C-alpha positions in Angstrom: 0.1 -0.1 0.0 2.8 2.1 0.8 4.3 2.0 -2.8 0.7 2.9 -4.3 0.4 5.7 -2.1 3.7 7.0 -3.2 3.2 6.6 -7.0 -0.4 8.0 -6.2 0.7 11.2 -4.8 3.4 11.5 -7.4 1.1 11.3 -10.2 -1.7 13.4 -8.8 1.0 16.1 -8.2 2.1 16.2 -11.6 -1.6 16.8 -12.7 -2.1 19.5 -10.4 1.3 21.0 -11.5 0.8 20.2 -15.3 -0.4 23.3 -17.5 -1.6 20.7 -20.0 -3.9 19.0 -17.5 -5.4 22.4 -16.6 -5.7 23.3 -20.1 -7.6 20.1 -20.8 -9.9 21.1 -17.7 -10.8 24.4 -18.7 -11.2 23.5 -22.1 -13.6 20.7 -21.2 -15.5 22.9 -18.8 -16.0 25.7 -21.3 -17.3 23.1 -23.7 -19.6 21.8 -21.2 -20.6 25.3 -20.2 -21.4 26.2 -24.0 -23.3 23.0 -24.7 -25.2 23.6 -21.4 -26.5 26.9 -22.5 -26.8 26.1 -26.1 -28.5 22.6 -25.8 -30.0 22.3 -22.4 -31.1 25.5 -21.8 -33.0 25.8 -25.4 -36.7 26.5 -24.8 -39.1 26.2 -22.1 -38.8 22.6 -20.5 -39.4 20.7 -17.0 -36.4 21.1 -14.7 -36.2 17.5 -14.8 -35.7 17.4 -18.6 -33.1 20.3 -18.4 -31.0 18.0 -16.1 -31.4 15.3 -18.0 -30.1 17.4 -21.1 -27.1 18.7 -18.9 -26.2 15.0 -18.3 -26.2 14.4 -22.0 -23.7 17.1 -22.9 -21.9 16.5 -19.9 -20.7 13.1 -21.1 -18.1 15.0 -23.3 -16.2 15.5 -19.9 -15.4 11.6 -18.9 -15.3 10.8 -22.6 -12.6 13.3 -23.8 -11.2 13.7 -20.5 -10.6 10.1 -19.8 -8.5 9.5 -22.9 -6.6 12.8 -22.7 -5.8 12.2 -19.0 -4.8 8.7 -19.3 -2.8 8.1 -22.5 0.4 9.5 -21.2 0.5 7.5 -18.2 3.0 4.6 -19.3 3.5 5.9 -22.5 5.5 9.0 -21.4 7.3 6.8 -18.8 8.9 4.8 -21.7 9.3 7.8 -24.0 11.3 9.5 -20.8 12.7 6.1 -20.0 11.7 6.2 -16.5 9.9 2.9 -17.0 13.2 1.2 -16.1 13.2 2.5 -12.8 9.6 1.3 -12.0 10.1 -2.0 -13.5 13.7 -2.3 -11.4 12.0 -1.0 -8.3 10.5 -3.5 -5.7 6.9 -2.4 -6.9 4.3 -4.6 -8.4 2.8 -3.7 -11.8 -0.6 -4.0 -10.4 0.4 -1.2 -7.8 1.6 1.1 -10.8 -1.5 0.8 -12.5 -3.7 1.1 -9.7 -2.1 4.1 -8.3 -1.8 5.9 -11.8 -5.6 5.2 -12.4 -6.6 6.4 -9.2 -4.7 9.5 -9.8 -6.0 10.2 -13.0 -9.7 9.5 -11.6 -9.1 12.0 -8.8 -8.6 14.6 -10.9 -11.3 13.6 -13.1 -13.4 13.9 -10.1 -12.0 17.5 -9.1 -13.0 18.3 -12.8 -16.7 17.1 -12.3 -17.1 19.0 -9.2 -16.1 22.4 -11.0 -19.1 21.8 -13.2 -21.6 21.3 -10.1 -22.6 24.6 -10.1 -24.7 24.2 -13.3 -27.0 21.5 -11.8 -27.2 23.8 -8.6 -28.5 26.4 -11.1 -31.3 24.2 -12.3 -32.2 23.1 -8.5 -32.4 26.7 -7.4 -34.6 27.9 -10.4 -36.7 24.5 -10.5 -37.7 21.1 -9.2 -35.1 18.5 -9.1 -33.6 16.4 -6.1 -30.4 15.8 -4.8 -30.7 12.4 -5.5 -31.2 12.9 -9.4 -27.9 15.0 -9.5 -26.0 12.4 -7.3 -27.3 9.6 -9.6 -26.1 11.3 -12.7 -22.8 12.4 -11.2 -22.2 8.8 -10.0 -22.9 7.8 -13.7 -20.5 10.4 -15.3 -17.8 9.2 -12.8 -18.1 5.4 -13.6 -18.1 6.4 -17.2 -15.3 8.3 -16.7 -13.5 5.5 -14.7 -14.1 3.2 -17.6 -12.8 5.4 -20.2 -9.6 6.2 -18.1 -9.2 2.4 -17.7 -9.4 1.9 -21.5 -6.9 4.9 -21.8 -4.5 3.1 -19.6 -4.5 0.1 -21.2 -3.7 2.0 -24.8 -1.0 3.8 -23.0 0.6 0.2 -21.7 0.6 -0.9 -25.3 2.3 1.9 -26.9 5.7 3.4 -26.6 4.3 6.6 -28.5 1.9 8.9 -26.7 0.1 9.7 -30.1 -0.2 5.8 -30.6 -1.5 5.5 -27.2 -4.3 8.4 -27.8 -5.2 6.5 -30.9 -5.5 3.3 -29.7 -7.6 4.4 -26.3 -10.1 6.4 -28.6 -10.5 3.7 -31.0 -11.5 1.3 -28.3 -13.6 3.9 -26.7 -15.3 4.5 -30.3 -15.8 1.0 -31.2 -17.7 0.5 -27.7 -19.9 3.5 -28.3 -21.0 2.2 -31.5 -21.9 -1.3 -30.4 -25.7 -0.5 -29.9 -25.7 1.1 -33.4 -24.3 -2.2 -34.6 -26.7 -4.1 -32.6 -29.6 -3.0 -34.0 -28.8 -4.3 -37.4 -28.2 -7.6 -35.9 -30.5 -10.5 -34.6 -31.0 -12.3 -31.3 -29.0 -13.0 -29.0 -26.2 -11.4 -30.6 -28.2 -8.0 -30.6 -28.9 -8.1 -26.8 -25.4 -9.2 -25.8 -23.8 -6.2 -27.8 -26.3 -4.0 -26.6 -25.4 -4.9 -23.0 -21.6 -4.4 -24.0 -22.1 -0.7 -25.4 -20.4 2.1 -23.4 -23.2 4.6 -23.3 -26.7 4.0 -24.8 -27.8 1.4 -22.6 -26.1 1.9 -19.2 -26.0 5.6 -19.2 -28.6 7.0 -21.3 -31.2 4.8 -20.2 -30.2 5.0 -16.7 -27.8 7.5 -14.9 -28.7 10.5 -17.3 -32.3 10.1 -16.2 -31.6 9.8 -12.6 -32.1 6.2 -12.4 -29.7 4.1 -10.5 -29.6 0.5 -11.8 -27.4 -1.9 -10.1 -26.6 -3.7 -13.5 -25.4 -0.4 -14.7 -23.0 0.1 -11.9 -21.5 -3.3 -12.1 -21.0 -3.0 -15.9 -19.0 0.2 -15.5 -16.9 -1.4 -12.7 -16.4 -4.4 -14.5 -15.3 -2.6 -17.7 -12.8 -0.6 -15.4 -11.4 -3.9 -13.9 -10.9 -5.8 -17.2 -9.2 -3.1 -18.9 -7.1 -2.3 -15.6 -6.0 -6.2 -15.6 -5.0 -6.2 -19.4 -3.0 -2.9 -18.6 -1.2 -4.9 -15.4 -0.7 -8.0 -17.8 0.7 -5.9 -20.6 3.1 -4.3 -18.4 3.9 -7.6 -17.0 4.5 -8.9 -20.4 6.7 -6.1 -21.4 8.9 -6.1 -18.6 10.7 -9.3 -19.7 10.9 -8.3 -23.3 
């Protein structure tokens, strides 16, 4: 646990000191604010509808932020040749992956908290509950954790940060398109692909509407665990190359 704590503090401190991370945060929050004003606040509608539209446009933060915050985590270590120090230190590969993942997830959670004033404006001027806001933000955080894990896996595969971005973004894009692909197929393949989709079923029909389903929580935790496990196994395989 001490090794995880040391690497976690190092990575989180790197995010907090990095102009690149804060530029990403500023751009994503600006985009979220613009989309909120243009899309969520368009026309007269019920407060619950406004919140639902806010959660819809807020998906840009975990989807884009998850990739942009995770692609450098391992690939940069290889480019800077500091991966050798980690590989030769008495630290397990699983500890490295877990610490880096939670550092990125912490920064993403802070980024989401910065946008909390927008649903608060909806609550002040309308009728929504704290439970609806909480469920929506839980969904955003779980979606972000899954995307971070995918991006971390892509980073563990590549030596170049550009390749890491492309791999992570490619996997996320494929998982976002599974629902569209599933509609063209027959049962039981259709149902399987729909349940594997990263956004349509588990976020749009659940968290975005303020509905908490246990299967959606389990899905995002399972995706996060699966890709973190792949990242650990990839790091272990490359250690012996």
